[in-house]
KOLVOLUM-635254 format. One line per 2 residues: number of its first residue (from 1); their letters; for each residue x, y, z of C-alpha. Coordinates in pm, 1 decimal. Last residue first. Layout:
BEGIN
NUM = A = X Y Z  ...
This chain:
BEGIN
563 = PK = 210.6 -2591.7 -1164.2  270.7 -2358.5 -869.4
561 = LD = 514.0 -2342.7 -579.6  534.4 -2127.9 -267.8
559 = KL = 783.2 -1979.6 -20.9  1050.5 -2246.4 -69.3
557 = KL = 1372.3 -2209.3 128.3  1631.3 -2311.3 -130.1
555 = QL = 1948.0 -2476.6 -6.8  2315.9 -2393.0 -10.8
553 = SV = 2559.2 -2627.3 161.5  2750.2 -2640.0 490.2
551 = RD = 2889.5 -2970.2 618.2  2961.4 -3005.5 989.4
549 = NW = 2706.1 -3290.7 1009.6  2435.8 -3067.3 858.2
547 = SN = 2449.1 -2690.3 806.9  2207.5 -2540.4 557.7
545 = EE = 2282.6 -2202.0 407.8  2001.8 -1993.1 267.6
543 = IS = 1839.7 -1885.3 -56.4  1488.7 -1743.5 -81.9
541 = YA = 1210.7 -1908.2 -275.0  935.0 -1895.9 -537.4
539 = IN = 902.4 -2212.1 -747.2  749.9 -2295.9 -1083.0
537 = FL = 644.2 -2650.5 -1176.0  724.1 -2927.1 -1421.6
535 = AS = 595.3 -3276.8 -1342.2  856.7 -3552.9 -1315.3
533 = NK = 592.2 -3793.5 -1181.0  530.3 -3604.7 -856.4
531 = VL = 597.5 -3236.6 -786.6  241.4 -3102.2 -774.8
529 = NL = 120.5 -3394.2 -557.1  353.3 -3281.5 -278.4
527 = KS = 164.3 -2952.4 -246.3  -2.1 -3037.0 87.3
525 = GL = 341.6 -3049.2 250.4  390.5 -2676.2 192.0
523 = GF = 395.3 -2563.4 557.2  770.9 -2520.2 550.7
521 = GI = 907.6 -2573.2 201.0  1260.1 -2717.4 194.5
519 = SN = 1486.4 -2733.3 -110.1  1802.9 -2923.6 -202.9
517 = VP = 1946.6 -2817.1 -538.6  1995.4 -3079.7 -810.8
515 = RS = 2277.8 -3012.0 -1063.9  2119.5 -2899.4 -1390.0
513 = NN = 1925.5 -3138.8 -1614.2  1728.0 -2852.1 -1771.9
511 = QQ = 1623.1 -2724.4 -1429.0  1656.1 -2946.0 -1123.2
509 = VS = 1494.3 -2938.0 -779.0  1553.3 -3151.9 -470.9
507 = IK = 1245.4 -3182.9 -252.4  1140.2 -3160.5 113.2
505 = LH = 785.2 -3044.3 181.2  661.2 -2966.1 531.2
503 = KN = 337.5 -3046.4 713.9  385.5 -3424.0 726.5
501 = DQ = 180.7 -3432.0 1051.4  498.6 -3335.8 1239.1
499 = GV = 792.2 -3303.5 1002.8  852.5 -3434.2 651.3
497 = CK = 666.7 -3474.4 323.0  859.2 -3625.2 33.5
495 = GY = 1038.7 -3548.2 -291.5  1287.6 -3813.8 -403.3
493 = GS = 1234.6 -3796.8 -778.1  1478.5 -3525.6 -882.9
491 = DC = 1192.4 -3277.1 -857.5  1122.9 -3066.1 -1162.4
489 = VA = 1184.0 -2705.7 -1259.7  994.5 -2508.6 -1521.7
487 = NT = 1034.1 -2157.3 -1382.7  1264.9 -2014.1 -1117.2
485 = TF = 1144.5 -1738.9 -883.6  1344.5 -1534.9 -640.2
483 = VP = 1288.0 -1369.4 -303.6  1553.3 -1129.9 -177.0
481 = SM = 1585.9 -1076.9 201.0  1395.4 -755.4 258.4
479 = NL = 1552.3 -413.4 228.5  1251.5 -179.4 235.4
477 = PG = 1137.1 -355.0 558.6  1410.1 -578.6 705.9
475 = FP = 1737.7 -743.1 615.3  2077.9 -672.7 767.6
473 = AF = 2200.2 -790.6 523.9  2283.4 -728.6 153.9
471 = QK = 2623.7 -879.7 239.6  2468.9 -1226.3 239.7
469 = LI = 2387.4 -1180.3 -130.2  2756.9 -1130.8 -208.3
467 = RY = 2848.1 -1467.7 -55.6  2538.5 -1623.3 -216.6
465 = FK = 2646.4 -1530.4 -569.5  2999.8 -1654.9 -497.9
463 = PT = 2865.7 -1989.8 -367.7  2663.1 -2026.4 -690.7
461 = ID = 2293.6 -1988.5 -768.7  2295.6 -1863.1 -1127.8
459 = VL = 2280.2 -2225.8 -1254.5  1930.3 -2247.9 -1104.6
457 = EL = 1813.3 -1978.7 -1346.2  1681.9 -1675.2 -1167.7
455 = EA = 1372.2 -1456.7 -1190.8  1381.8 -1146.7 -975.1
453 = DI = 1262.1 -964.6 -665.6  940.9 -1154.3 -592.6
451 = LL = 671.6 -1006.6 -367.6  438.5 -1277.2 -240.4
449 = EP = 102.7 -1115.2 -176.9  -156.0 -1263.2 58.0
447 = TK = -508.1 -1246.3 -89.6  -758.4 -992.9 46.1
445 = LQ = -533.2 -714.7 -84.5  -648.4 -793.6 -440.8
443 = TP = -1005.0 -687.9 -358.5  -903.6 -334.6 -258.1
441 = LT = -983.4 -249.4 107.9  -1152.0 94.8 126.4
439 = KA = -1527.0 20.0 116.9  -1513.5 -302.1 318.9
437 = VE = -1260.5 -150.9 561.3  -1491.0 135.7 661.7
435 = SE = -1803.6 -84.0 679.1  -1631.8 -348.3 892.5
433 = FA = -1492.6 -78.5 1123.0  -1834.5 84.5 1157.1
431 = AK = -2004.7 -249.3 1230.8  -1745.5 -341.5 1495.8
429 = FA = -1770.3 7.2 1645.0  -2148.0 -15.4 1676.4
427 = TY = -2130.2 -359.4 1839.4  -1851.5 -258.3 2078.7
425 = NS = -1988.0 83.9 2178.3  -2148.4 -30.1 2506.9
423 = EK = -1815.2 -186.5 2605.9  -1651.9 156.2 2584.6
421 = IS = -1353.6 160.5 2350.7  -974.2 131.1 2376.2
419 = LG = -723.5 109.8 2091.5  -389.2 -33.7 1982.6
417 = AA = -225.4 -20.7 1641.9  -23.0 -224.4 1395.2
415 = YK = 11.7 -205.0 1015.4  0.1 168.3 942.3
413 = HG = 124.5 264.6 1287.4  6.3 313.3 1644.4
411 = GF = -242.9 502.2 1853.5  -591.6 480.5 1996.8
409 = QE = -813.6 623.3 2270.3  -1184.0 641.3 2349.9
407 = IF = -1304.8 505.7 2017.6  -1661.9 507.3 1876.5
405 = AA = -1646.5 846.3 1702.7  -1289.7 764.8 1594.9
403 = CN = -1406.6 522.7 1324.7  -1231.1 713.7 1044.8
401 = QL = -915.5 726.4 1257.5  -939.3 348.0 1290.6
399 = AT = -926.0 309.9 911.5  -629.9 551.5 902.1
397 = YV = -439.8 336.0 1152.5  -535.5 18.9 959.6
395 = DF = -344.9 137.3 652.5  -375.4 -147.1 399.1
393 = GR = -87.2 -243.9 167.3  16.0 -563.4 344.0
391 = VS = -253.8 -688.9 578.1  -328.6 -525.7 910.7
389 = RA = -298.4 -582.6 1283.9  -505.0 -420.7 1559.0
387 = SA = -470.0 -487.4 1930.8  -776.8 -423.1 2138.0
385 = TL = -894.6 -280.8 2471.7  -1244.6 -293.0 2609.8
383 = LD = -1305.3 -42.5 2885.5  -1402.9 -33.2 3253.2
381 = GS = -1092.4 -222.3 3363.1  -939.9 -398.3 3063.7
379 = KT = -1170.4 -642.9 2887.3  -1041.1 -811.2 2571.3
377 = FV = -1050.7 -730.5 2200.5  -863.7 -878.2 1901.7
375 = LT = -881.0 -666.7 1586.9  -784.6 -791.8 1239.8
373 = PR = -741.0 -647.1 891.3  -798.9 -961.7 679.3
371 = YH = -604.9 -1271.4 574.2  -788.9 -1535.2 774.4
369 = TE = -533.8 -1801.3 876.2  -205.2 -1606.1 893.6
367 = IL = -409.9 -1297.4 984.5  -533.8 -1485.3 1290.6
365 = RS = -175.2 -1538.4 1405.1  -101.5 -1165.5 1391.0
363 = AV = -412.9 -1085.8 1597.3  -310.4 -1356.0 1848.6
361 = IG = 30.9 -1191.2 1887.9  -134.0 -857.4 1960.9
359 = IV = -377.7 -1023.8 2203.4  -88.1 -1160.5 2410.7
357 = GK = -55.5 -919.7 2704.6  -425.4 -843.1 2736.9
355 = NW = -494.4 -1201.3 2842.0  -834.6 -1311.4 2714.9
353 = NP = -1111.0 -1316.6 2975.6  -1339.5 -1050.8 2828.0
351 = NY = -1351.8 -1234.2 2492.9  -1372.8 -1042.4 2168.9
349 = VV = -1316.0 -1100.8 1797.0  -1300.7 -868.7 1494.9
347 = TT = -1184.1 -1007.3 1158.3  -1245.9 -772.0 870.3
345 = AK = -1375.6 -770.0 512.3  -1634.4 -1035.3 593.6
343 = NI = -1705.9 -1378.5 444.5  -1477.7 -1568.6 683.2
341 = AD = -1635.9 -1374.8 970.3  -1925.2 -1623.5 970.7
339 = DK = -1957.2 -1540.0 1341.7  -1944.5 -1906.6 1441.3
337 = EI = -1631.3 -1962.5 1228.8  -1461.6 -1652.0 1371.1
335 = QI = -1544.2 -1758.6 1729.1  -1381.9 -2099.1 1672.2
333 = LA = -1070.3 -1924.0 1536.7  -1062.8 -1697.9 1843.7
331 = QK = -1069.9 -1994.4 2083.1  -778.4 -2161.7 1899.1
329 = TI = -582.5 -1832.9 1899.9  -644.8 -1797.3 2274.5
327 = EQ = -491.9 -2140.2 2344.3  -188.7 -2075.9 2122.1
325 = DL = -137.3 -1732.3 2281.5  -136.8 -1887.8 2628.6
323 = TR = 110.2 -2166.6 2558.0  355.2 -1925.7 2392.2
321 = RN = 325.0 -1674.9 2675.8  399.0 -1944.5 2934.3
319 = SN = 718.4 -2036.9 2747.2  810.4 -1670.6 2713.7
317 = FT = 763.7 -1602.4 3085.3  979.3 -1907.3 3163.9
315 = EI = 1253.2 -1779.4 2931.7  1227.0 -1443.6 3111.8
313 = EQ = 1307.8 -1615.1 3440.7  1600.7 -1799.4 3284.0
311 = AA = 1728.5 -1469.5 3142.4  1714.2 -1307.4 3488.6
309 = LK = 1923.8 -1588.1 3638.1  2170.6 -1561.3 3349.2
307 = AQ = 2191.5 -1183.6 3395.5  2279.7 -1230.3 3763.7
305 = KL = 2577.0 -1449.2 3666.5  2671.2 -1212.5 3383.0
303 = DT = 2693.9 -907.7 3611.1  2626.8 -574.5 3434.8
301 = EK = 2245.9 -592.7 3430.0  2082.7 -308.7 3234.0
299 = LL = 1916.2 -531.8 2972.8  1796.2 -786.5 3230.0
297 = SV = 1661.6 -517.0 3463.4  1483.6 -346.6 3173.4
295 = AY = 1323.2 -676.6 3068.6  1203.8 -757.4 3422.1
293 = NG = 1069.9 -402.5 3455.2  836.8 -476.9 3161.1
291 = HK = 603.7 -661.0 3397.5  448.8 -1009.3 3421.9
289 = MR = 313.7 -1195.5 3119.0  312.2 -947.4 2832.3
287 = GA = 569.7 -706.2 2971.8  822.4 -985.1 3037.9
285 = AN = 730.3 -1171.2 2718.3  842.1 -876.4 2505.6
283 = IR = 1206.7 -943.6 2589.1  1159.2 -1308.3 2495.3
281 = PA = 966.9 -1230.2 2177.3  1243.5 -985.0 2071.6
279 = IV = 1536.8 -1229.8 2100.5  1411.8 -1518.0 1883.4
277 = FV = 1190.9 -1404.3 1595.3  1294.4 -1043.0 1541.2
275 = VD = 1652.3 -1071.0 1673.6  1703.5 -1390.3 1475.3
273 = TL = 1590.1 -1203.6 1162.3  1840.7 -928.7 1245.0
271 = TL = 2108.3 -1198.0 1227.1  2274.5 -1368.9 1524.0
269 = VS = 2582.3 -1586.1 1479.6  2656.2 -1893.7 1695.0
267 = KK = 2306.2 -1957.6 1826.5  2282.5 -2170.6 2142.4
265 = LE = 1954.0 -2011.9 2252.0  2035.9 -2006.4 2624.6
263 = EI = 2379.2 -1862.2 2543.5  2212.4 -1585.9 2338.0
261 = LA = 1981.7 -1490.4 2625.0  2270.2 -1468.3 2874.7
259 = QF = 2483.2 -1269.6 2630.1  2191.2 -1033.0 2571.1
257 = GP = 2165.7 -954.3 2941.7  2546.5 -945.8 2981.8
255 = RP = 2589.7 -671.0 2716.5  2697.8 -810.5 2380.6
253 = NS = 3064.3 -806.2 2272.3  3118.5 -985.6 1942.1
251 = NL = 2782.1 -1098.9 1801.4  2553.0 -842.5 1962.2
249 = VK = 2811.9 -566.0 1907.0  2843.5 -649.3 1536.2
247 = LG = 2463.9 -670.5 1519.4  2443.1 -315.5 1653.7
245 = YY = 2691.7 -203.3 1389.6  2468.2 -316.0 1101.6
243 = SL = 2150.2 -218.5 1292.9  2263.8 143.2 1339.0
241 = IR = 2394.5 178.5 983.1  2081.1 23.5 830.1
239 = NE = 1855.6 234.9 1052.0  2037.4 546.7 930.9
237 = AV = 1970.7 474.3 562.5  1757.9 160.5 522.2
235 = VP = 1618.6 -110.4 747.8  1262.2 24.7 744.9
233 = VI = 1095.1 -12.0 1088.5  963.1 -350.7 1206.0
231 = DA = 962.0 -255.8 1578.0  1143.4 -573.9 1682.0
229 = GI = 1429.8 -542.8 1435.3  1493.7 -174.1 1500.5
227 = AT = 1458.2 -230.5 1876.9  1717.6 -508.9 1875.8
225 = AV = 1954.0 -299.0 1664.8  1921.0 -9.3 1911.1
223 = LD = 1994.7 -227.1 2215.3  2303.3 -381.2 2053.6
221 = LY = 2394.6 -22.4 1958.4  2469.1 87.2 2314.3
219 = PM = 2828.7 -44.5 2299.7  2887.3 191.4 1999.9
217 = LD = 2863.0 509.2 2209.4  3239.5 556.7 2247.5
215 = EI = 3273.3 494.0 1872.1  3042.5 793.0 1811.2
213 = SE = 3297.8 1003.0 1997.4  3244.9 1146.3 2344.4
211 = NY = 3350.9 1508.7 2401.3  3086.9 1564.3 2674.2
209 = KQ = 2871.3 1799.0 2464.3  2900.7 1567.7 2164.0
207 = GL = 2796.1 1278.6 2385.7  2476.3 1460.8 2478.6
205 = AQ = 2384.5 1477.3 2109.2  2467.9 1107.7 2058.6
203 = IL = 2276.3 1032.7 2379.5  1968.7 1200.8 2227.6
201 = KF = 2019.1 1036.1 1886.9  2023.4 702.9 2070.9
199 = GV = 1688.5 778.1 2231.1  1547.0 858.8 1886.1
197 = GC = 1675.5 518.2 1770.0  1521.5 355.4 2077.7
195 = GC = 1186.6 496.8 1970.5  1229.4 366.6 1614.0
193 = LE = 1380.5 591.3 1347.2  1186.5 624.7 1021.1
191 = KF = 1193.5 998.9 947.0  1551.9 1043.7 831.6
189 = PY = 1660.5 1395.2 726.1  1555.6 1578.1 1047.3
187 = DC = 1362.1 1882.7 926.4  1105.1 1874.3 1207.9
185 = DS = 802.9 2104.6 1161.1  564.3 1824.2 1060.3
183 = RK = 680.4 1618.8 1358.9  764.2 1269.3 1230.3
181 = PD = 1128.0 1306.4 1343.3  1003.7 1313.9 1705.3
179 = LV = 1194.5 1485.8 1983.5  947.7 1693.9 2185.3
177 = AV = 1132.0 1928.9 2421.5  1040.7 2117.5 2740.4
175 = AA = 698.0 1952.6 2712.8  366.9 2128.0 2649.3
173 = PL = 229.8 1831.8 2452.6  197.5 1877.6 2073.9
171 = KD = -118.8 1978.1 1885.5  -202.3 1850.8 1536.9
169 = AP = -154.2 1493.5 1659.1  188.8 1331.5 1643.9
167 = RH = 265.4 1019.5 1438.5  478.2 781.7 1642.8
165 = HD = 856.0 817.9 1673.1  892.6 939.4 2030.1
163 = CI = 1150.5 1098.3 2259.3  959.1 1332.2 2494.1
161 = IF = 1126.4 1556.6 2751.6  895.7 1643.7 3039.9
159 = DI = 928.9 1883.6 3333.4  769.1 1823.4 3674.1
157 = GK = 632.3 2113.9 3879.5  304.8 1943.8 3971.2
155 = DK = 110.7 2151.9 3719.4  370.5 2049.5 3462.0
153 = AY = 301.5 1684.4 3534.8  -71.9 1728.8 3473.5
151 = QV = 12.2 1926.2 3156.5  223.7 1632.1 3036.7
149 = KE = -65.1 1395.8 3113.7  -321.4 1611.4 2927.9
147 = IA = -111.3 1638.3 2609.1  10.1 1277.3 2602.3
145 = KV = 6.7 1250.2 2220.2  383.9 1252.8 2168.5
143 = GC = 431.7 1062.5 2492.9  562.5 722.0 2389.4
141 = DL = 873.7 543.6 2261.4  1080.1 717.4 2532.7
139 = AI = 962.4 956.0 2803.3  1224.2 1162.7 2987.7
137 = IL = 1072.3 1279.5 3317.4  1238.7 1562.9 3509.3
135 = SL = 1174.1 1678.4 3867.7  1178.1 1345.2 4050.1
133 = DN = 1098.7 1417.6 4416.6  981.7 1059.3 4488.3
131 = DF = 611.9 1135.1 4536.1  611.6 1356.8 4226.4
129 = AY = 775.4 1091.8 4006.1  535.1 821.7 4129.9
127 = DI = 243.5 1058.0 4067.0  368.9 1099.1 3709.5
125 = GQ = 383.7 721.3 3665.0  32.9 679.2 3808.0
123 = QS = -95.5 948.3 3571.2  25.7 728.1 3287.3
121 = VG = 242.2 800.6 2982.2  195.0 534.4 2717.9
119 = YG = 10.4 205.1 2701.4  -200.4 61.4 2982.9
117 = ET = -190.7 149.0 3350.5  -332.4 -159.4 3527.2
115 = FR = -265.7 -442.0 3278.2  33.9 -315.6 3082.6
113 = DP = 205.3 -187.9 3397.8  393.2 129.2 3312.7
111 = IY = 775.1 107.9 3290.5  971.3 343.3 3514.8
109 = TT = 1344.7 398.1 3559.8  1524.1 603.7 3825.0
107 = IE = 1842.9 805.7 3776.9  2004.5 1028.9 4043.5
105 = ST = 2343.7 851.3 4052.5  2480.8 1081.6 3783.8
103 = KG = 2692.9 1085.4 3466.1  2750.4 714.6 3390.8
101 = EL = 2397.2 653.1 3515.5  2290.6 875.1 3224.7
99 = YS = 2409.5 620.3 2968.4  2258.5 318.4 3142.2
97 = AL = 1927.9 504.2 3187.1  1921.8 611.5 2821.2
95 = LA = 1987.7 263.9 2679.7  1786.3 56.0 2929.8
93 = VS = 1487.0 289.3 2884.8  1508.5 266.7 2505.7
91 = TT = 1550.4 -113.2 2517.8  1236.0 -131.4 2733.0
89 = GD = 1032.7 92.3 2502.0  1130.6 -64.4 2168.9
87 = VD = 1088.8 -415.1 2310.3  743.7 -348.1 2457.9
85 = YD = 659.9 -204.3 2802.3  669.7 164.7 2704.8
83 = GY = 927.5 396.2 2853.7  1007.9 636.5 3138.1
81 = VL = 1352.8 754.5 3250.0  1288.9 949.2 3572.3
79 = IR = 1550.9 1209.7 3664.9  1643.4 1334.8 4015.8
77 = EK = 1811.7 1671.9 3998.5  2185.6 1691.7 4075.1
75 = NS = 2189.6 2061.2 3975.8  2456.6 2007.1 3709.2
73 = LA = 2287.5 1689.3 3583.6  1947.2 1855.7 3563.5
71 = RQ = 2097.1 2153.7 3380.1  2266.8 1920.6 3134.1
69 = IR = 1935.9 1739.4 3082.1  1754.7 2068.3 3011.8
67 = AV = 2025.9 2189.0 2769.1  2025.3 1855.9 2584.0
65 = AK = 1647.3 1856.3 2540.8  1639.4 2221.8 2428.6
63 = DM = 1914.7 2165.3 2169.3  1731.5 1856.1 2042.3
61 = DK = 1410.4 2057.2 1999.8  1376.5 1976.3 1624.7
59 = ML = 1625.4 1714.7 1508.5  1921.0 1855.5 1312.5
57 = FP = 2104.1 1854.5 1646.5  2149.3 1478.0 1609.1
55 = DH = 2399.1 1531.7 1321.9  2318.0 1250.7 1080.9
53 = LD = 2494.7 915.0 1088.4  2747.5 886.7 804.3
51 = RL = 3041.7 871.2 1047.9  2908.6 536.1 1169.1
49 = QP = 2993.4 388.7 828.5  2796.7 131.7 629.1
47 = RF = 3016.2 -89.5 404.2  2789.1 -277.6 161.4
45 = FD = 2532.5 -1.3 115.7  2769.4 297.3 141.0
43 = KA = 3008.3 128.0 -104.8  2717.2 49.9 -339.5
41 = QD = 2613.7 416.6 -334.6  2971.8 518.5 -414.7
39 = FN = 3003.5 267.1 -700.8  2685.0 367.0 -877.3
37 = EI = 2317.2 272.4 -916.1  2185.1 165.0 -576.4
35 = GR = 1810.7 235.6 -557.2  1715.2 -103.2 -414.3
33 = QV = 1603.0 -232.3 -756.4  1944.3 -119.2 -884.7
31 = LL = 2106.6 -346.9 -627.1  1898.6 -650.2 -719.6
29 = RA = 1979.3 -602.6 -1088.7  2352.2 -570.3 -1015.3
27 = IP = 2342.0 -903.7 -828.5  2160.4 -1078.8 -1115.9
25 = LD = 2400.2 -916.2 -1368.9  2719.3 -1060.8 -1222.7
23 = VG = 2955.3 -841.0 -1022.0  3266.9 -639.7 -1112.8
21 = LA = 3139.9 -330.8 -932.1  3158.0 -76.5 -1214.9
19 = VA = 3085.1 -340.6 -1481.3  2773.7 -471.8 -1303.8
17 = LQ = 2665.0 -112.2 -1235.8  2681.0 -20.3 -1603.4
15 = QV = 2497.0 -340.0 -1702.5  2213.3 -275.4 -1455.3
13 = RS = 2175.3 86.5 -1568.5  2167.9 -22.0 -1935.5
11 = KE = 1910.2 -292.5 -1867.1  1651.1 -58.7 -1707.8
9 = PN = 1517.0 -215.9 -1390.4  1296.6 -525.3 -1409.7
7 = PK = 959.5 -461.1 -1245.9  900.2 -653.5 -923.4
5 = LT = 728.8 -987.8 -978.2  404.7 -1015.3 -784.7
3 = WR = 292.4 -1368.1 -693.3  -49.7 -1367.7 -527.6
1 = M = -68.3 -1650.7 -276.2
């Protein structure tokens, strides 16, 4: 790995903040790195307030969206709440549908089938609305590029409201309202909401019309926090407030669907990291293996007994998903070796029989082994469909844009995208994508980067230091859990490999005869030889609590170590 130490902030600013807050210099340094330089900014960071959420009517078209929904409610129109099949989409649908069901009984939900309809607004979904006399479709986490589909609906007398957060094209759909903070003509102050976040802004705006306070809407924030974690959006500003309070709801009064999942997992306190790695994969598994409706039903369920049955079903989906993605990853790795892809700038693999629902996960797993922008293709109807994943610092969305001549449809973000191509274009597209990435991917990005916040002495790691560090949470992009480095440490002499196949490294580190600190390095078993015979080495790590036999102690979670 490439260790990159973040620049040290100016000493005078760090010292001023340390005095103002009454904290040690290492904490003040971390805060200044995050753009926090005075008491008021620190107060906002450590004590987020719901009252600091922006006025939802600052979002372009919000007034139009609210007026159209109010008219639909007054006229008892039938409304279809439509969303994507991933976590962001299903939580968005559960959020808006649950809220509107408190106002009317004329609410129906729709999640497109990943395998037969694909991503985004589908003609099948619009036909469903027409056949069932639904006159308004509210699309969440999708729709900003659905120009032809929205026109198709309009021709059938169906209005659209779009709540999206993806980059729009130059032209917008002819919807009643397009809520998307990434619109070039939208002055909304925070651009990084997820789809569920945009959905929450919509119910916040509606709530103002119905004299509901922001506290009245707080029970919906468990859904928003889950979407923020799953969609890997920056956990700063509004997202920090929403996830901070959403985690409070998840841990104190979660909706029955989440309660059922949490009980199955036997976790006492959920963090945003738990949401990303534990909750989100289970919700996603419904759309990957069966249908996203299972996730929406779980998240909307009000009876705990029924929620537990639904959670058990989703647990089965997730177990099957895990088996499947492991099998496909093995097949893909064999294909990479045969294709000599190790020496290429990209990893592009294809098998017509791979399950469309797990190719995104497989793409992420391949990057763990071959650190390159990666596409995993499978057959979907008459087209080939792929999930794209990228390496840190490289915009795969822009790379795909520059290969648009070979693509039928694509969308997504800087680090994750989806696309469809004709099978006859596969070879030409693969060559074009390789050529595009080869000329634009800097050499240093071909090696995984480990971004390190600061250098610490082991004596700096105290219970007080960790207590304050915990309050930096919730962690996520632009506010990651801090990574530290300590130089010239040695093992106390009891270092060993542990776990299946001795994959992991367990050591106890000392610096200048300091008190030993227990450390665990997952996947670092091969580095045992570096710590033998009192050798000195440098470590990169995060700090965590370890609970064993009712005893809680601090331990270092090793990211890497070097001689």
